[in-house]
C-alpha positions, 0 to 999 in steps of 0.5 A: 637656279637653286642655291647651293648651301654646301658651299662654304661661302653660303652660311645660313641661319637655322631659321632660314634653313628650317623655313627652306625645308618647310617650303620645300616639303609643302611644295612637294605634291607627293607629300600633300594629301599623303595617306599614312597608316600607324598607331595613335600614341599620346593622344591629347585634346587641347582647350581650343579643340585642336588635337595633338598626337603621335603616329607610330609604327614599329620603326618610326614615329611622327608628330601630328596635328588635327585642327578643331574643324577637321576633328568635328568632321570625324564621326568616331572618337580617336584614342591612344592605341587605335590603328588608323589611316590618315590623309595628311600634309607634311610640314615642319614646325619652325620653332623646333625644326621637327617635321609633323603631319597636318591631319586632313581626314582619319579612318580606323584601320580595318573597320569603317569610321561610322561603324567604330563611331556606332560601337563607341556611342553604343558603349558610352550610352549603355554605360550611362544606363540609357538602354536600361529596361527600368527607364522604358515607358509603357506604350498607351493602349489607346492614344488620343493622338500620335506624333510622327517624326519622319520625312514628309515624302516617300512610302514611310509616311503613307504607310503609317497613315494607311495602317493607322486609319485602317486599324482605327478610323478615328486615329489622330496623327500629328506629323513633324516633317524632318530630313532623315539623312544627311547633314543636320538631319539628326538635329531636326529629329531631336528638335522634333521630339523636343517640340512634341514634349514642349507642347505635350499634345500627343500620347505617343511619338513614332520616329520612322525612316525607310530602309537604307545603307548603314551610312544612310541610317547614321543620323539615328546613331547620333548622340543628340537623337539618343538623348532627346529620346531618353529625355522624352516624357512621352513614350517613343517607338522607333521604326528605323530601316528594315527588321535587320537594321539596328540603330542607337535610337532603337536601343534608347526608345521605349519600344522598337518596331521592325518597320514603320507599318509595325510601329503604326500597328503598335500605336493603334488597336483595331477599332472592330476588336475594341468594339467587340471587346466592349460588347464582351465587357458589357455582356459580362457586366450584365451577367454579373449584375444579374447574378448579384441581383439574384443573390440579393433577392434570395438574401432578402427573401430569407430575411423576410421569412425570418421569425422576427419579421413574421412574429415580431410580438414574440420577440417583444414578449421574450425580451420583456420576460428577460427584462423582468428576470434581470430586474428581479436579479437586480433587486435581489443583488441590491438587497443583499448588498444593502444587508451586507453594508448594514452588518459592516456598518454595525460592526464598525460602529461598535468598534468605534464606540469601544474606542470613544472617549465618552465610553471611557468616561461612562466607566467613571473616568474623567479628563483634567484640563488646565483651566488657563491654558486649555490643555489636558493634564496627562501627568502629575508633572504637569500639575502644581498646587493651587492650579485651577483645573476643569474635570470633564465627566460623562455628564458635565464638568467640575471646576477645582483647585489642586491642593496636593500632588502625589506621584506613583514614582515610576515617571510613566 
């Protein structure tokens, strides 16, 4: 029998009342797994990975909690302002007495969660530059080996092998088998790409999968696959689904093929075409070599017919005459220069003789020198009576003594 809390004799505490309401709500099957539509508001992610937000419409709002384990199952990223439909259970938070929802699943309203996740991931990676053409690596013309990441069973791997070996009989394929859909498949694909890069034993990687629904192909929209392709130092061709199917892997890959068979065609040239091309190159090289030899032969004949080879003595005689002429010119130039030098020397000698003290002495002058000091006497001011002097003449010298000194009086 239910307790009547309206009786004045039954006074309860707040906590007991709130716990009663909590148990009542949680035991009501209509309020467990209920679908609720509303707009996300005040979305916030806690450090422990749990999510808290408010679900609202025009007339009401309710607080919501989504545990970390539930959030990990949601492909898209919830955000404030997004209209969603959630499956949730109603409960009461005892400490505040507020009713709130425990979220069990979530889908965007009006668009599937996977489609929204695809658009969100595409926008995120495009903003980071993972789709930019400047990062696209060229596909090798003739790879020594091609790595294939695909399912080990089914038509895809058979098509790739058949097309590759038909086009190029020496084709080398190295296959890493992976799951191409379902839980863990994205991690397997990314690990296979990383493994090829680790061992660096192929020149090209093909990631392939046959057709399927959008959900079936979703592993190739996962971020882990996109980043492994972008980080690959080895060029990557994506061949996911049919020609009309597009995945994130296609946007990041260095080249997209519409089908797995087309990927094999991009990877390997036709062997017979290569042989024919080599033959064409060989003929072109032979023609070029033949033309080059003909040109060189004509040049050689022209040189051989030159007069220097037919009449070599004429050149020697001609050069000898030129040398003789040059020698004559050199002799003339040398004599002329010598005559000019002699004339200059004679002129300079005359000027020097005119300025020489000996020339002055030859005209009857003498030079007086203090006998004791050895210095010339240039003025009467330097002389004194009884001073012993030496008189230098043009042909010798005379020792004398000064008896008398007479000055001119001008002091110069």
